[in-house]
C-alpha positions, -999 to 999 in steps of 0.1 A, spaced: -479 120 -786 -449 135 -808 -425 108 -819 -397 126 -792 -416 122 -766 -425 85 -773 -390 74 -781 -379 94 -746 -404 71 -727 -396 44 -746 -363 46 -735 -368 58 -694 -391 25 -696 -358 8 -712 -338 20 -684 -364 13 -659 -362 -28 -672 -326 -28 -669 -328 -16 -632 -359 -40 -620 -334 -68 -633 -299 -54 -614 -325 -54 -583 -338 -94 -593 -302 -102 -596 -292 -88 -567 -319 -97 -548 -313 -138 -557 -276 -129 -545 -286 -119 -516 -309 -146 -507 -279 -171 -518 -253 -155 -495 -284 -154 -464 -291 -114 -463 -310 -102 -438 -347 -106 -445 -356 -73 -442 -330 -59 -464 -344 -84 -489 -375 -76 -485 -370 -37 -490 -353 -42 -519 -386 -61 -533 -409 -33 -527 -384 -10 -544 -384 -36 -576 -420 -37 -571 -423 4 -571 -396 0 -604 -424 -22 -622 -452 -3 -613 -435 30 -629 -430 7 -660 -465 0 -665 -476 37 -662 -447 49 -687 -457 18 -711 -493 29 -704 -487 62 -721 -467 50 -749 -497 22 -758 -530 43 -747 -561 19 -742 -585 20 -773 -624 11 -769 -634 3 -798 
């Protein structure tokens, strides 16, 4: 993998981490104001999808090496 590809993946992972954190803040705010449980659950599901994307990108950046 080239350095440029790796840099792009790192940047994408950083953006997704920020989005994941934003969802976390939004979910906590929704819980505080007593928002609908279904909306909160949907937000949590979206947050989990983002976390999965981050994991996949990190696996591409740092592949498992069997030694």
